[in-house]
Z-matrix of the N, CA and C atoms (Angstrom, degrees):
N
C 1 1.457
C 2 1.535 1 109.73
N 3 1.297 2 114.82 1 151.16
C 4 1.463 3 122.84 2 178.34
C 5 1.526 4 108.46 3 -111.94
N 6 1.319 5 115.74 4 136.34
C 7 1.455 6 120.70 5 171.39
C 8 1.523 7 107.87 6 -97.82
N 9 1.311 8 115.72 7 115.83
C 10 1.458 9 121.59 8 171.17
C 11 1.526 10 104.54 9 -92.03
N 12 1.313 11 115.90 10 115.31
C 13 1.456 12 120.92 11 -173.23
C 14 1.520 13 111.32 12 -109.44
N 15 1.339 14 115.18 13 131.87
C 16 1.458 15 120.89 14 178.14
C 17 1.522 16 110.18 15 -130.17
N 18 1.340 17 116.59 16 112.18
C 19 1.458 18 118.75 17 169.12
C 20 1.528 19 107.17 18 -80.72
N 21 1.315 20 116.85 19 139.59
C 22 1.458 21 117.59 20 -176.55
C 23 1.524 22 111.62 21 -143.46
N 24 1.316 23 114.41 22 150.75
C 25 1.466 24 121.68 23 175.55
C 26 1.520 25 108.13 24 -151.42
N 27 1.314 26 116.71 25 111.65
C 28 1.471 27 123.12 26 179.42
C 29 1.528 28 112.25 27 51.82
N 30 1.317 29 116.61 28 50.34
C 31 1.460 30 121.35 29 -178.21
C 32 1.527 31 112.97 30 -118.41
N 33 1.315 32 117.31 31 25.44
C 34 1.467 33 120.00 32 179.51
C 35 1.522 34 111.45 33 -55.81
N 36 1.320 35 117.15 34 -27.85
C 37 1.466 36 120.32 35 -179.45
C 38 1.528 37 112.85 36 -73.98
N 39 1.342 38 118.77 37 -23.06
C 40 1.460 39 120.11 38 -177.14
C 41 1.531 40 113.31 39 -109.99
N 42 1.311 41 118.37 40 -19.85
C 43 1.463 42 120.90 41 -178.45
C 44 1.532 43 114.45 42 -61.20
N 45 1.342 44 121.05 43 -32.98
C 46 1.468 45 119.18 44 179.77
C 47 1.526 46 114.06 45 -56.97
N 48 1.320 47 118.22 46 -35.46
C 49 1.466 48 119.85 47 178.84
C 50 1.523 49 111.04 48 -65.43
N 51 1.323 50 116.87 49 -41.47
C 52 1.458 51 120.49 50 177.59
C 53 1.526 52 110.14 51 -66.41
N 54 1.309 53 117.07 52 -45.76
C 55 1.468 54 121.05 53 178.52
C 56 1.532 55 110.34 54 -56.10
N 57 1.303 56 117.51 55 -47.70
C 58 1.467 57 120.65 56 179.55
C 59 1.519 58 111.33 57 -58.54
N 60 1.326 59 116.89 58 -41.74
C 61 1.466 60 119.18 59 -179.34
C 62 1.530 61 111.31 60 -69.33
N 63 1.327 62 117.91 61 -32.11
C 64 1.463 63 120.26 62 176.59
C 65 1.522 64 111.39 63 -70.40
N 66 1.313 65 117.24 64 -35.38
C 67 1.460 66 120.96 65 178.30
C 68 1.528 67 112.27 66 -67.11
N 69 1.304 68 117.73 67 -20.64
C 70 1.465 69 122.49 68 -178.33
C 71 1.528 70 113.13 69 -93.29
N 72 1.318 71 118.08 70 2.95
C 73 1.457 72 120.50 71 -176.33
C 74 1.527 73 111.76 72 -64.01
N 75 1.335 74 115.73 73 139.03
C 76 1.460 75 120.41 74 178.01
C 77 1.528 76 111.59 75 -80.00
N 78 1.311 77 118.15 76 -20.04
C 79 1.467 78 124.00 77 175.30
C 80 1.516 79 106.71 78 -107.51
N 81 1.323 80 117.58 79 123.91
C 82 1.464 81 119.52 80 -170.55
C 83 1.528 82 114.41 81 -112.02
N 84 1.323 83 118.31 82 3.36
C 85 1.464 84 120.07 83 179.67
C 86 1.529 85 109.53 84 -85.49
N 87 1.331 86 114.80 85 70.67
C 88 1.461 87 120.63 86 178.56
C 89 1.522 88 109.53 87 -148.08
N 90 1.311 89 114.44 88 158.30
C 91 1.456 90 121.15 89 170.71
C 92 1.519 91 107.25 90 -115.58
N 93 1.311 92 115.44 91 147.88
C 94 1.462 93 121.08 92 172.81
C 95 1.513 94 106.55 93 -105.81
N 96 1.306 95 115.59 94 108.64
C 97 1.456 96 122.56 95 -179.65
C 98 1.518 97 108.46 96 -102.15
N 99 1.313 98 115.69 97 121.07
C 100 1.463 99 121.17 98 178.53
C 101 1.522 100 108.94 99 -115.81
N 102 1.310 101 116.35 100 130.10
C 103 1.456 102 121.88 101 170.34
C 104 1.521 103 105.92 102 -109.19
N 105 1.313 104 114.89 103 114.10
C 106 1.459 105 121.87 104 179.33
C 107 1.521 106 107.51 105 -89.92
N 108 1.308 107 115.68 106 116.77
C 109 1.465 108 122.19 107 -174.39
C 110 1.529 109 111.59 108 -91.26
N 111 1.342 110 115.33 109 52.44
C 112 1.455 111 119.45 110 173.85
C 113 1.513 112 115.94 111 88.07
N 114 1.324 113 117.78 112 29.07
C 115 1.469 114 120.23 113 -178.88
C 116 1.518 115 112.04 114 -56.99
N 117 1.332 116 114.39 115 144.57
C 118 1.462 117 121.21 116 176.32
C 119 1.531 118 111.66 117 -114.43
N 120 1.325 119 117.01 118 3.34
C 121 1.460 120 120.99 119 175.81
C 122 1.532 121 108.31 120 -91.93
N 123 1.307 122 118.64 121 -157.37
C 124 1.466 123 121.21 122 -177.34
C 125 1.525 124 113.15 123 -95.97
N 126 1.330 125 117.25 124 28.34
C 127 1.459 126 121.18 125 179.01
C 128 1.528 127 111.41 126 -55.48
N 129 1.314 128 117.09 127 -48.97
C 130 1.458 129 120.39 128 -176.61
C 131 1.531 130 111.65 129 -59.97
N 132 1.309 131 118.03 130 -45.23
C 133 1.462 132 121.58 131 -179.51
C 134 1.523 133 111.19 132 -63.88
N 135 1.315 134 116.47 133 -40.11
C 136 1.451 135 121.88 134 179.41
C 137 1.525 136 110.83 135 -61.45
N 138 1.308 137 116.53 136 -47.36
C 139 1.459 138 120.72 137 -178.17
C 140 1.522 139 111.02 138 -68.47
N 141 1.317 140 117.75 139 -38.86
C 142 1.468 141 120.85 140 176.23
C 143 1.534 142 110.33 141 -58.75
N 144 1.324 143 116.89 142 -38.92
C 145 1.470 144 121.28 143 177.23
C 146 1.528 145 110.37 144 -61.75
N 147 1.327 146 116.23 145 -44.96
C 148 1.470 147 120.27 146 179.39
C 149 1.521 148 111.71 147 -65.32
N 150 1.317 149 117.22 148 -37.07
C 151 1.462 150 120.11 149 177.38
C 152 1.527 151 110.39 150 -59.36
N 153 1.312 152 117.34 151 -39.24
C 154 1.464 153 121.65 152 179.00
C 155 1.530 154 112.20 153 -66.36
N 156 1.327 155 116.99 154 -29.46
C 157 1.463 156 120.97 155 178.84
C 158 1.522 157 111.98 156 -68.37
N 159 1.322 158 117.59 157 -29.16
C 160 1.476 159 124.23 158 178.16
C 161 1.528 160 113.58 159 57.24
N 162 1.304 161 117.15 160 33.38
C 163 1.463 162 120.40 161 176.69
C 164 1.520 163 111.44 162 -76.49
N 165 1.336 164 116.04 163 -35.28
C 166 1.460 165 122.48 164 177.31
C 167 1.525 166 107.78 165 -139.57
N 168 1.328 167 115.25 166 162.64
C 169 1.464 168 119.20 167 176.94
C 170 1.529 169 108.66 168 -78.06
N 171 1.328 170 115.95 169 122.16
C 172 1.460 171 121.85 170 -178.85
C 173 1.522 172 108.63 171 -123.01
N 174 1.321 173 115.55 172 134.26
C 175 1.459 174 121.89 173 170.75
C 176 1.521 175 107.24 174 -124.54
N 177 1.311 176 115.55 175 123.71
C 178 1.465 177 121.70 176 -174.96
C 179 1.520 178 108.88 177 -122.03
N 180 1.330 179 116.01 178 127.77
C 181 1.461 180 122.17 179 177.12
C 182 1.512 181 108.80 180 -129.03
N 183 1.320 182 115.29 181 137.07
C 184 1.459 183 121.73 182 179.03
C 185 1.520 184 108.45 183 -107.57
N 186 1.327 185 115.65 184 139.96
C 187 1.463 186 120.61 185 173.60
C 188 1.524 187 108.32 186 -137.40
N 189 1.321 188 117.61 187 154.15
C 190 1.464 189 119.83 188 173.22
C 191 1.528 190 109.42 189 -59.58
N 192 1.308 191 116.89 190 149.20
C 193 1.458 192 121.22 191 -177.55
C 194 1.523 193 110.72 192 -54.61
N 195 1.341 194 114.65 193 117.98
C 196 1.467 195 121.32 194 -176.15
C 197 1.517 196 112.71 195 -135.43
N 198 1.318 197 117.66 196 -7.40
C 199 1.457 198 121.16 197 -179.62
C 200 1.517 199 112.18 198 106.66
N 201 1.324 200 114.34 199 152.91
C 202 1.466 201 120.90 200 -177.28
C 203 1.520 202 112.05 201 -59.51
N 204 1.320 203 117.24 202 -40.07
C 205 1.468 204 120.19 203 -178.19
C 206 1.529 205 111.35 204 -62.16
N 207 1.312 206 117.95 205 -36.89
C 208 1.469 207 121.47 206 177.84
C 209 1.530 208 109.46 207 -69.30
N 210 1.323 209 116.69 208 -40.44
C 211 1.464 210 120.77 209 177.92
C 212 1.527 211 110.88 210 -61.91
N 213 1.319 212 117.07 211 -42.30
C 214 1.473 213 120.47 212 178.98
C 215 1.524 214 110.19 213 -63.81
N 216 1.319 215 117.77 214 -45.24
C 217 1.465 216 120.41 215 179.06
C 218 1.525 217 111.10 216 -59.94
N 219 1.324 218 117.21 217 -41.50
C 220 1.464 219 120.68 218 177.72
C 221 1.529 220 110.20 219 -65.48
N 222 1.313 221 116.59 220 -39.58
C 223 1.454 222 120.81 221 178.32
C 224 1.518 223 112.47 222 -60.79
N 225 1.315 224 116.80 223 -42.00
C 226 1.468 225 120.49 224 178.28
C 227 1.529 226 109.82 225 -60.63
N 228 1.315 227 116.79 226 -42.38
C 229 1.475 228 120.99 227 179.97
C 230 1.525 229 112.11 228 -66.82
N 231 1.319 230 117.15 229 -35.12
C 232 1.463 231 121.91 230 -174.88
C 233 1.532 232 113.62 231 -87.82
N 234 1.311 233 117.74 232 -15.96
C 235 1.463 234 121.91 233 -174.32
C 236 1.529 235 111.54 234 -61.56
N 237 1.320 236 115.30 235 139.60
C 238 1.458 237 121.50 236 176.89
C 239 1.527 238 112.25 237 -103.41
N 240 1.316 239 117.53 238 -13.64
C 241 1.457 240 120.81 239 -176.95
C 242 1.522 241 113.65 240 -82.69
N 243 1.325 242 115.27 241 160.23
C 244 1.467 243 121.43 242 174.35
C 245 1.527 244 110.82 243 -72.33
N 246 1.306 245 115.27 244 -30.68
C 247 1.457 246 122.07 245 -178.74
C 248 1.529 247 107.84 246 -112.83
N 249 1.319 248 116.26 247 135.61
C 250 1.463 249 122.94 248 179.81
C 251 1.519 250 106.95 249 -113.13
N 252 1.317 251 116.37 250 111.41
C 253 1.459 252 123.39 251 -172.25
C 254 1.525 253 108.61 252 -119.28
N 255 1.331 254 117.24 253 110.43
C 256 1.463 255 121.64 254 -178.20
C 257 1.528 256 110.11 255 -84.11
N 258 1.318 257 115.04 256 126.51
C 259 1.466 258 121.91 257 176.45
C 260 1.525 259 106.56 258 -130.38
N 261 1.312 260 116.98 259 115.79
C 262 1.462 261 120.81 260 -177.97
C 263 1.520 262 111.39 261 -67.45
N 264 1.317 263 115.22 262 159.81
C 265 1.462 264 121.95 263 -172.65
C 266 1.527 265 114.07 264 -67.52
N 267 1.305 266 117.86 265 -15.61
C 268 1.463 267 119.96 266 178.65
C 269 1.531 268 112.04 267 -106.10
N 270 1.335 269 116.54 268 14.27
C 271 1.463 270 121.82 269 178.33
C 272 1.525 271 110.67 270 -97.86
N 273 1.321 272 115.69 271 165.80
C 274 1.461 273 122.60 272 168.70
C 275 1.521 274 107.22 273 -136.56
N 276 1.331 275 115.69 274 163.23
C 277 1.458 276 121.37 275 -179.40
C 278 1.515 277 110.24 276 -119.45
N 279 1.322 278 116.09 277 149.22
C 280 1.459 279 120.10 278 170.43
C 281 1.525 280 107.72 279 -68.11
N 282 1.318 281 117.34 280 159.05
C 283 1.460 282 121.80 281 -175.15
C 284 1.533 283 113.65 282 -61.05
N 285 1.318 284 117.13 283 -22.46
C 286 1.470 285 120.36 284 -178.08
C 287 1.531 286 112.97 285 -109.90
N 288 1.308 287 117.97 286 14.29
C 289 1.472 288 120.95 287 -175.17
C 290 1.525 289 112.75 288 -60.97
N 291 1.314 290 117.51 289 -48.77
C 292 1.461 291 120.09 290 -177.12
C 293 1.524 292 110.30 291 -71.12
N 294 1.313 293 117.78 292 -36.07
C 295 1.466 294 121.05 293 174.49
C 296 1.518 295 110.53 294 -60.58
N 297 1.311 296 117.61 295 -43.00
C 298 1.469 297 121.75 296 179.23
C 299 1.526 298 110.71 297 -62.03
N 300 1.302 299 117.08 298 -44.32
C 301 1.467 300 120.90 299 177.86
C 302 1.519 301 110.33 300 -61.32
N 303 1.331 302 117.36 301 -44.84
C 304 1.459 303 121.19 302 -179.84
C 305 1.518 304 111.22 303 -62.04
N 306 1.317 305 118.00 304 -43.56
C 307 1.471 306 121.58 305 179.86
C 308 1.523 307 111.54 306 -62.72
N 309 1.309 308 116.81 307 -43.88
C 310 1.466 309 120.14 308 179.27
C 311 1.525 310 110.07 309 -66.09
N 312 1.314 311 116.63 310 -41.73
C 313 1.463 312 120.44 311 178.01
C 314 1.528 313 110.67 312 -59.96
N 315 1.317 314 117.61 313 -47.48
C 316 1.466 315 121.00 314 -179.93
C 317 1.520 316 111.46 315 -61.25
N 318 1.304 317 116.86 316 -36.24
C 319 1.464 318 120.98 317 -178.42
C 320 1.530 319 111.56 318 -68.55
N 321 1.321 320 117.56 319 -36.43
C 322 1.460 321 120.56 320 -171.73
C 323 1.531 322 115.74 321 -114.44
N 324 1.319 323 119.33 322 -0.41
C 325 1.466 324 120.33 323 -171.83
C 326 1.521 325 114.57 324 -62.90
N 327 1.317 326 118.25 325 -22.22
C 328 1.452 327 120.52 326 -179.45
C 329 1.528 328 113.86 327 -98.65
N 330 1.310 329 116.18 328 4.99
C 331 1.469 330 120.37 329 177.97
C 332 1.520 331 109.32 330 -72.17
N 333 1.312 332 116.33 331 131.52
C 334 1.476 333 120.87 332 -178.34
C 335 1.518 334 114.10 333 -66.89
N 336 1.310 335 117.68 334 -27.30
C 337 1.474 336 120.03 335 -174.64
C 338 1.534 337 112.97 336 -95.41
N 339 1.314 338 116.84 337 11.94
C 340 1.457 339 119.72 338 178.96
C 341 1.518 340 109.26 339 -116.11
C-alpha cells in the first residue's frame, strides 16, 4: 500500500481538486492521510463529507498549528503504507500517478543500493 500524504492548513478551497484526482486513480491500494495543522476554515467538514462517500481510503488527523515540518513528521509516524508520497494540498495527480509509483517501486524495491 502507498500512503499519499497531504499536510494542510486552511486549504478547503484547493483540496477538492486533489481529492478529485485521487478518486480517478487507476491504482487503488492507497490511503490518503491528511494532517490538518490547525485549519480554521471548513477543511474538517469537507474531509468528513468525503470520508462518508467512501470513494477512497481517507485518514484525517487534526493538530494545533505547529508548522508543516511537524505535520510531515506526524504523517510519517501515522502512515500505514510502505511508500510515503507527499502531495501538497494545491497539487493534483495524473490518473496513473500512483500506479506509476507502485510499478517503479516493485521494480527496484529489492535493489541493495536503493
